[in-house]
Backbone as a printed PyTorch tensor [residue, N CA C, xyz], in Angstrom:
tensor([[[-20.3790,   1.2860,  -3.7880],
         [-19.3230,   1.1980,  -2.7640],
         [-17.7210,   2.2650,  -3.4720]],

        [[-17.3820,   2.0470,  -4.5470],
         [-16.3890,   3.0490,  -4.9550],
         [-17.1350,   4.3380,  -4.7630]],

        [[-18.0540,   4.9010,  -4.9780],
         [-18.5900,   6.2870,  -4.2420],
         [-18.3070,   6.7960,  -2.8770]],

        [[-18.1890,   6.1080,  -2.4370],
         [-17.9050,   5.7630,  -0.1620],
         [-16.4350,   6.5040,  -0.7960]],

        [[-15.4150,   5.7710,  -1.7630],
         [-14.7390,   6.2530,  -1.4840],
         [-13.4820,   7.2850,  -2.6070]],

        [[-14.1160,   7.3310,  -3.2820],
         [-13.1190,   8.4210,  -4.3170],
         [-12.8280,   9.7320,  -4.0580]],

        [[-13.2960,  10.4220,  -3.4260],
         [-13.6110,  11.4890,  -2.6060],
         [-12.0830,  11.4680,  -2.2360]],

        [[-11.8730,  10.6590,  -1.1720],
         [-10.7800,  10.0290,  -0.2390],
         [ -9.3630,  10.2860,  -1.5240]],

        [[ -9.4770,   9.4740,  -2.5610],
         [ -8.7360,   8.5630,  -3.1880],
         [ -8.2940,   9.3650,  -4.2030]],

        [[ -9.3790,   9.8430,  -4.8570],
         [ -8.7630,  11.0830,  -6.5750],
         [ -9.8850,  12.2890,  -6.1950]],

        [[-10.6080,  12.6490,  -4.7090],
         [-10.7910,  14.5090,  -4.6240],
         [-12.1180,  14.2120,  -5.5200]],

        [[-12.7740,  12.7210,  -6.5530],
         [-14.1090,  13.0610,  -7.4550],
         [-13.4350,  13.5760,  -8.5160]],

        [[-12.5110,  14.4060,  -8.5910],
         [-11.6420,  14.4980, -10.3350],
         [-11.2850,  13.5690, -10.8550]],

        [[-10.7770,  12.4180, -10.6350],
         [-10.4950,  11.7040, -11.3810],
         [ -8.3680,  11.7810, -11.1350]],

        [[ -7.7330,  11.5130, -11.5420],
         [ -6.1870,  11.1000, -11.7650],
         [ -6.0170,  12.1000, -12.7330]],

        [[ -5.0360,  13.4380, -11.9180],
         [ -4.3650,  14.5800, -12.6250],
         [ -3.6620,  13.9200, -13.6570]],

        [[ -2.5990,  13.3740, -13.0910],
         [ -1.6630,  13.0680, -14.1130],
         [ -2.1560,  11.8150, -14.8120]],

        [[ -2.9550,  11.1880, -14.7460],
         [ -3.7240,  10.0240, -15.6070],
         [ -4.4960,  11.1910, -17.2970]],

        [[ -5.2890,  12.2640, -16.1290],
         [ -5.6880,  12.8390, -17.4480],
         [ -4.9070,  14.1770, -18.3720]],

        [[ -3.6110,  14.2710, -17.8040],
         [ -2.7170,  14.9580, -18.0450],
         [ -1.6410,  14.3560, -19.1930]],

        [[ -1.8900,  12.4670, -19.0350],
         [ -0.9210,  12.2900, -20.2040],
         [ -1.4920,  11.2310, -20.9250]],

        [[ -2.2830,  10.6950, -20.8720],
         [ -3.2150,   9.5170, -21.0380],
         [ -4.2660,   9.8430, -21.9310]],

        [[ -4.5800,   9.7600, -23.3930],
         [ -5.6320,  10.2270, -24.6560],
         [ -7.2890,   9.4870, -23.2110]],

        [[ -8.2260,  10.2890, -23.4840],
         [ -9.3030,   9.8430, -22.4700],
         [ -9.6170,   8.4440, -22.7340]],

        [[ -9.7530,   8.4180, -24.7910],
         [-10.6520,   6.9690, -25.1400],
         [ -9.3250,   6.0970, -25.4040]],

        [[ -7.9090,   6.2110, -24.7880],
         [ -6.9300,   4.8460, -24.8720],
         [ -7.5980,   3.7970, -23.7610]],

        [[ -7.3440,   2.4480, -24.2030],
         [ -7.5960,   1.0740, -24.1040],
         [ -6.7170,   0.4090, -23.6640]],

        [[ -6.8360,  -0.0670, -22.4560],
         [ -5.3360,  -0.6660, -21.7050],
         [ -5.7220,  -1.7570, -20.8490]],

        [[ -4.3620,  -3.1170, -21.2480],
         [ -4.7430,  -4.3720, -19.7050],
         [ -3.8750,  -3.6560, -18.8050]],

        [[ -4.6870,  -4.1340, -17.8230],
         [ -3.4540,  -3.8500, -16.7600],
         [ -3.4640,  -5.8080, -15.9870]],

        [[ -2.0730,  -5.9660, -15.0350],
         [ -2.2940,  -6.9710, -14.3690],
         [ -2.2410,  -6.5500, -12.8240]],

        [[ -3.1680,  -7.9840, -12.3080],
         [ -2.7180,  -8.3670, -10.9940],
         [ -1.6280,  -8.5570, -10.5120]],

        [[ -0.6460,  -8.3430,  -9.8800],
         [  0.6580,  -9.4810,  -9.2330],
         [  0.5550,  -9.6190,  -7.9970]],

        [[  1.0280, -10.8170,  -6.9250],
         [  1.1630, -10.5180,  -5.9080],
         [  2.2480,  -9.6460,  -5.1280]],

        [[  2.1530,  -9.2350,  -4.6970],
         [  3.4780,  -8.7560,  -4.1120],
         [  4.5100,  -9.4720,  -2.9600]],

        [[  3.6560, -10.4410,  -2.7260],
         [  4.5990, -11.3490,  -1.5440],
         [  3.7650, -12.5870,  -1.4600]],

        [[  3.4410, -13.5890,  -0.8990],
         [  3.5530, -14.8530,  -0.4580],
         [  2.1370, -14.0620,   0.4990]],

        [[  0.8060, -15.0300,   0.0160],
         [ -0.5080, -15.0030,   0.7540],
         [ -1.3520, -15.5360,   0.1900]],

        [[ -3.0750, -15.2540,   1.1100],
         [ -4.0270, -15.6270,   0.5280],
         [ -4.6350, -14.6110,  -0.2370]],

        [[ -5.2670, -14.7140,  -1.2660],
         [ -5.7880, -13.5890,  -2.2830],
         [ -7.6980, -13.6490,  -1.6370]],

        [[ -7.9820, -12.5190,  -1.5760],
         [ -9.0500, -12.1380,  -0.7910],
         [ -9.6290, -10.8950,  -1.5640]],

        [[-10.7710, -10.7280,  -1.7020],
         [-11.3790,  -9.5060,  -2.0690],
         [-11.8960,  -9.5560,  -3.5070]],

        [[-12.0220, -10.8630,  -4.7080],
         [-12.3480, -10.8470,  -6.1680],
         [-13.9180, -10.3600,  -5.9400]],

        [[-14.4140, -10.7800,  -5.5710],
         [-15.8410, -10.5130,  -5.8270],
         [-15.9240,  -8.4690,  -5.5220]],

        [[-15.7300,  -7.8030,  -3.8290],
         [-15.5450,  -7.0120,  -4.0200],
         [-14.6670,  -5.8480,  -4.8950]],

        [[-13.7340,  -6.3200,  -5.7740],
         [-12.9510,  -5.9050,  -6.7650],
         [-14.1640,  -5.7370,  -8.4280]],

        [[-14.3700,  -6.8220,  -8.3680],
         [-15.4430,  -6.7090,  -9.5470],
         [-16.6300,  -5.9430,  -9.4490]],

        [[-16.9320,  -5.7190,  -7.9570],
         [-18.1220,  -4.0940,  -8.0160],
         [-17.5840,  -3.6740,  -7.9530]],

        [[-16.4210,  -2.9620,  -7.8630],
         [-16.2240,  -1.6860,  -7.4450],
         [-15.6070,  -1.1080,  -9.0380]],

        [[-14.9250,  -2.3620,  -9.4710],
         [-14.7540,  -2.1630, -11.3730],
         [-16.0900,  -1.4800, -12.0080]],

        [[-16.9100,  -2.5670, -11.5620],
         [-18.1520,  -2.4390, -12.4540],
         [-18.9590,  -0.9420, -12.1590]],

        [[-18.6950,  -0.6300, -10.6800],
         [-19.4190,   0.8500, -10.5200],
         [-18.7560,   1.7210, -11.2240]],

        [[-17.3750,   1.7990, -11.4550],
         [-16.8930,   2.9140, -12.3190],
         [-16.7570,   2.7170, -13.7300]],

        [[-16.9080,   1.3110, -14.0080],
         [-17.1020,   1.1960, -14.9900],
         [-18.1210,   0.2250, -15.8780]],

        [[-19.2730,  -0.1130, -16.3110],
         [-19.5980,  -1.7780, -16.8180],
         [-18.9500,  -2.4940, -17.5240]],

        [[-18.3330,  -1.7410, -18.4570],
         [-17.7300,  -1.8640, -19.7620],
         [-16.1890,  -2.4210, -19.2450]],

        [[-15.9610,  -2.7050, -18.3550],
         [-14.6810,  -2.7870, -17.6350],
         [-14.4810,  -4.3790, -18.3710]],

        [[-13.7490,  -5.4270, -18.2290],
         [-13.8120,  -6.8920, -18.3420],
         [-12.1850,  -6.9550, -17.2300]],

        [[-12.4140,  -7.7800, -16.9050],
         [-11.8220,  -8.4210, -15.4060],
         [-11.9080,  -9.7360, -15.4650]],

        [[-10.4520, -10.3530, -15.4360],
         [-10.3130, -11.9340, -15.3050],
         [ -9.3000, -12.1980, -14.1460]],

        [[ -9.5670, -13.6200, -14.0230],
         [ -9.0740, -13.9400, -12.2220],
         [ -8.3900, -15.1860, -12.9710]],

        [[ -7.0000, -15.6410, -12.5120],
         [ -6.6660, -17.2010, -12.6780],
         [ -6.5780, -17.4000, -11.6300]],

        [[ -7.2030, -17.1970, -10.2840],
         [ -7.3040, -17.8720,  -8.6320],
         [ -8.8050, -17.4700,  -8.5820]],

        [[ -8.4680, -17.6360,  -7.4270],
         [-10.1700, -17.2950,  -6.5540],
         [ -9.9660, -16.9450,  -5.0800]],

        [[-10.8400, -16.6630,  -4.5670],
         [-10.7400, -15.8540,  -3.1780],
         [-10.1880, -17.2970,  -2.0470]],

        [[ -9.4400, -17.1880,  -1.4050],
         [ -8.7750, -18.2950,  -0.4510],
         [ -7.7370, -18.8070,  -1.0670]],

        [[ -6.9150, -18.8750,  -2.3780],
         [ -6.2450, -19.3610,  -3.2580],
         [ -4.6900, -18.8790,  -2.1990]],

        [[ -3.9890, -19.7480,  -2.2890],
         [ -2.7160, -19.3790,  -1.9540],
         [ -1.6900, -18.8910,  -3.4360]],

        [[ -1.1370, -17.5780,  -3.0430],
         [ -0.0620, -17.5380,  -4.5080],
         [  0.8730, -16.3770,  -3.8400]],

        [[  2.1260, -17.3080,  -4.4110],
         [  3.5840, -16.7230,  -4.4270],
         [  3.9560, -15.6340,  -5.0050]],

        [[  4.5980, -14.8420,  -4.2730],
         [  4.7000, -13.5700,  -5.1590],
         [  5.8380, -13.5300,  -6.3650]],

        [[  4.8400, -12.3540,  -7.0100],
         [  5.2590, -12.5540,  -8.4280],
         [  4.2520, -13.4260,  -9.3730]],

        [[  3.8570, -13.5860,  -8.7610],
         [  2.5680, -14.2480,  -9.9760],
         [  1.1670, -13.3970, -10.3750]],

        [[  1.1900, -13.6040, -11.2760],
         [  0.2330, -13.0950, -11.9680],
         [ -1.2940, -13.7210, -11.9600]],

        [[ -2.1690, -12.9410, -10.8540],
         [ -3.4180, -13.4620, -10.7940],
         [ -4.6720, -12.9440, -11.3330]],

        [[ -4.6150, -12.4170, -12.0740],
         [ -5.6940, -11.3730, -12.5220],
         [ -5.5120, -10.0850, -13.6210]],

        [[ -6.0340,  -9.7770, -14.6810],
         [ -6.0710,  -8.4510, -15.1290],
         [ -7.5130,  -8.0110, -15.4170]],

        [[ -7.3060,  -7.0000, -16.0240],
         [ -8.5570,  -5.7790, -16.4680],
         [ -8.6770,  -5.0540, -17.6770]],

        [[ -9.7990,  -5.1980, -18.5240],
         [ -8.8670,  -4.2230, -19.6990],
         [-10.0310,  -3.3450, -20.0680]],

        [[ -9.9960,  -1.9610, -20.5190],
         [-10.9100,  -1.1060, -20.8940],
         [-10.6510,   0.0910, -20.6440]],

        [[-10.9560,   1.7330, -20.7270],
         [-10.2680,   2.5330, -20.6350],
         [ -9.4840,   3.1000, -19.5630]],

        [[ -8.0830,   3.1850, -19.9700],
         [ -7.2040,   3.3250, -18.8580],
         [ -8.0370,   4.4320, -17.5490]],

        [[ -8.5420,   5.9200, -17.9690],
         [ -8.7380,   6.7020, -17.2290],
         [ -9.0540,   5.5690, -16.0730]],

        [[-10.8270,   4.7790, -16.3940],
         [-11.4360,   4.1110, -15.8640],
         [-10.7660,   3.2330, -15.1370]],

        [[ -9.8720,   2.7440, -15.1370],
         [ -8.9380,   1.5820, -14.6530],
         [ -8.3990,   2.5220, -13.4380]],

        [[ -7.0920,   3.3110, -13.5590],
         [ -7.2560,   4.1470, -12.8970],
         [ -8.1730,   4.6740, -11.3710]],

        [[ -9.3820,   5.1600, -12.1190],
         [-10.0320,   5.2800, -10.6960],
         [-10.7970,   4.3840,  -9.9790]],

        [[-10.6480,   3.6280, -10.5380],
         [-11.0850,   2.1230, -10.1530],
         [ -9.7110,   1.5890,  -8.8250]],

        [[ -8.1060,   0.9800,  -9.2570],
         [ -7.5320,   0.3160,  -9.1770],
         [ -6.8970,   0.9800,  -8.1700]],

        [[ -6.5170,   1.8650,  -7.8260],
         [ -6.2910,   1.9960,  -5.7620],
         [ -7.5090,   1.8540,  -5.1200]],

        [[ -8.4510,   2.1630,  -4.8820],
         [ -9.5380,   1.2900,  -4.2860],
         [ -9.5600,   0.2000,  -4.0440]],

        [[ -9.1220,  -0.5340,  -5.3430],
         [ -9.4880,  -2.3500,  -5.4390],
         [ -8.3050,  -2.8670,  -5.0290]],

        [[ -6.9750,  -1.8400,  -4.9000],
         [ -5.6300,  -2.6290,  -4.2330],
         [ -5.6860,  -2.4630,  -3.2080]],

        [[ -6.0990,  -1.2020,  -2.7820],
         [ -6.6290,  -0.9390,  -0.9530],
         [ -7.2280,  -1.9340,   0.1440]],

        [[ -8.1480,  -2.1250,  -0.7450],
         [ -9.0790,  -3.8250,  -0.2370],
         [ -8.5700,  -4.9010,  -0.3690]],

        [[ -8.1790,  -5.1910,  -1.1430],
         [ -7.6710,  -6.6500,  -1.8650],
         [ -6.4230,  -6.5610,  -0.8580]],

        [[ -5.2440,  -5.7680,  -0.3070],
         [ -4.3360,  -5.7490,   0.1130],
         [ -4.7130,  -5.6160,   1.1650]],

        [[ -5.6640,  -4.7680,   2.2440],
         [ -6.2480,  -4.7640,   3.6300],
         [ -7.2320,  -6.3790,   3.7480]],

        [[ -7.6510,  -6.8400,   2.9570],
         [ -8.6960,  -7.8910,   3.2470],
         [ -6.9500,  -9.1680,   3.1350]],

        [[ -6.4090,  -9.5550,   2.2050],
         [ -5.5770, -10.7230,   2.1000],
         [ -4.2460, -10.2020,   2.9150]],

        [[ -4.0490,  -9.1740,   3.4170],
         [ -3.3570,  -9.5570,   4.6200],
         [ -3.7950,  -9.8860,   6.4200]],

        [[ -5.2810,  -9.0380,   6.8820],
         [ -5.9100, -10.2120,   7.6630],
         [ -6.1000, -11.5420,   7.5300]],

        [[ -6.2140, -12.0360,   5.9510],
         [ -6.5920, -13.8360,   5.7210],
         [ -5.1190, -14.3470,   6.4890]],

        [[ -4.1520, -13.3520,   5.3450],
         [ -2.6670, -14.6170,   5.5460],
         [ -2.6600, -14.7230,   7.1720]],

        [[ -2.7130, -13.5070,   7.4080],
         [ -1.9830, -13.7280,   9.2550],
         [ -2.3320, -14.3820,   9.6790]],

        [[ -4.3590, -14.2850,   9.9480],
         [ -5.2670, -14.8580,  10.9460],
         [ -4.5460, -16.6910,  10.2460]],

        [[ -4.4020, -17.0900,   9.0080],
         [ -4.6270, -18.1910,   8.9610],
         [ -3.0400, -18.3760,   9.5770]],

        [[ -1.8510, -17.3260,   9.2030],
         [ -0.9500, -18.2110,   9.7250],
         [ -1.0960, -18.7000,  11.7890]],

        [[ -1.5190, -17.7310,  12.1760],
         [ -2.1560, -17.7920,  13.4630],
         [ -2.7170, -19.1330,  14.0410]],

        [[ -3.6260, -19.2920,  13.0470],
         [ -4.1730, -20.4720,  13.0110],
         [ -3.7420, -21.4950,  13.1170]],

        [[ -2.4460, -21.3480,  12.2030],
         [ -2.1430, -22.8090,  11.6690],
         [ -0.6580, -22.7670,  12.7430]],

        [[ -0.5890, -22.4220,  13.4280],
         [  0.4940, -22.1720,  14.5750],
         [ -0.6480, -22.3580,  15.6680]],

        [[ -1.2680, -22.6280,  16.4040],
         [ -2.4210, -22.4630,  17.1350],
         [ -2.7960, -24.3010,  17.5340]],

        [[ -2.7890, -25.2680,  16.1670],
         [ -2.7990, -26.3640,  16.0310],
         [ -2.7080, -26.8490,  17.0780]],

        [[ -3.2980, -28.1170,  17.9080],
         [ -4.4640, -28.5030,  17.2630],
         [ -5.3590, -27.3740,  17.7440]],

        [[ -5.7580, -25.9690,  18.3470],
         [ -6.6390, -25.1100,  19.4320],
         [ -7.1820, -24.5810,  17.5450]],

        [[ -8.6470, -23.9690,  17.8360],
         [ -9.0310, -23.4980,  16.5190],
         [ -9.5130, -22.3980,  16.6820]],

        [[ -8.5680, -21.0660,  16.0020],
         [ -9.3550, -19.9740,  15.9240],
         [-10.4190, -19.8540,  15.0580]],

        [[-11.7010, -19.1750,  15.9590],
         [-12.7950, -19.0560,  14.8980],
         [-13.0840, -17.7550,  14.0420]],

        [[-12.8530, -16.8230,  14.8610],
         [-12.6050, -15.4920,  14.2450],
         [-11.9550, -14.5810,  14.7310]],

        [[-11.3570, -13.2360,  14.2550],
         [-10.5920, -12.6250,  14.5260],
         [-11.8970, -11.3950,  15.3850]],

        [[-10.6490, -11.0260,  16.2140],
         [-12.1470, -10.1460,  17.2530],
         [-11.9820,  -8.3820,  17.0770]],

        [[-11.1540,  -7.7130,  16.0130],
         [-10.5710,  -6.4770,  16.0280],
         [-11.1390,  -6.0330,  14.4010]],

        [[-12.1500,  -4.7370,  14.0310],
         [-11.9920,  -4.4780,  13.1680],
         [-11.5920,  -2.8970,  12.8130]],

        [[-12.1200,  -2.3200,  11.7960],
         [-11.7470,  -0.9300,  11.4500],
         [-13.1820,  -0.6980,  11.2250]],

        [[-13.5860,   0.5680,  11.8520],
         [-14.5800,   1.6840,  12.1520],
         [-15.4540,   1.3860,  10.2890]],

        [[-16.2750,   1.3470,  10.6740],
         [-16.9660,   1.3920,   8.9800],
         [-16.5220,   0.2310,   7.9920]],

        [[-15.2650,  -0.5030,   8.1650],
         [-15.0230,  -1.7250,   7.2310],
         [-15.5220,  -3.1830,   8.1490]],

        [[-16.0750,  -3.4730,   9.0170],
         [-16.4720,  -4.6210,   9.8380],
         [-17.0170,  -5.7840,   8.1460]],

        [[-17.4660,  -5.6880,   7.6290],
         [-18.1710,  -6.8410,   6.5250],
         [-16.3990,  -6.8410,   6.0370]],

        [[-15.8250,  -5.9470,   5.3760],
         [-14.6780,  -5.8750,   4.6170],
         [-13.9550,  -6.7360,   5.4290]],

        [[-13.6910,  -6.9990,   6.9250],
         [-12.6240,  -7.3330,   7.8230],
         [-13.1710,  -8.9120,   8.0010]],

        [[-14.8600,  -9.1080,   7.8910],
         [-14.8880, -10.0070,   8.0700],
         [-15.0320, -11.2850,   6.8190]],

        [[-14.9120, -10.6840,   6.1260],
         [-15.4790, -11.4520,   4.8240],
         [-14.4380, -12.8530,   4.6260]]])
């Protein structure tokens, strides 16, 4: 999947600033923080993307898909080569924010509609139907 999106995000060349300022072999630990209250979604997809970029990256989560989190919560981390984390992180964050936003808003609508039931959201983005329906 990362191959499908890397050209759009980094032009297939890598992050220019990262390449110019961070040694190629530098290892780092990056953390995931919730930017606002909501539902976490996309952990399995994130792991797939990190693994495609670099199978040696170590990813750990303190929450699971479907968990409600509050703004500021550290809910995961990834450790490995900085260049490879940067290559994957934008795609991962874009998907997790997109999927989490859909899920959080759908849950809010379902709660507001109670006792009526909402079975699914109807609109999907082109090429992203599986992600939107996750």
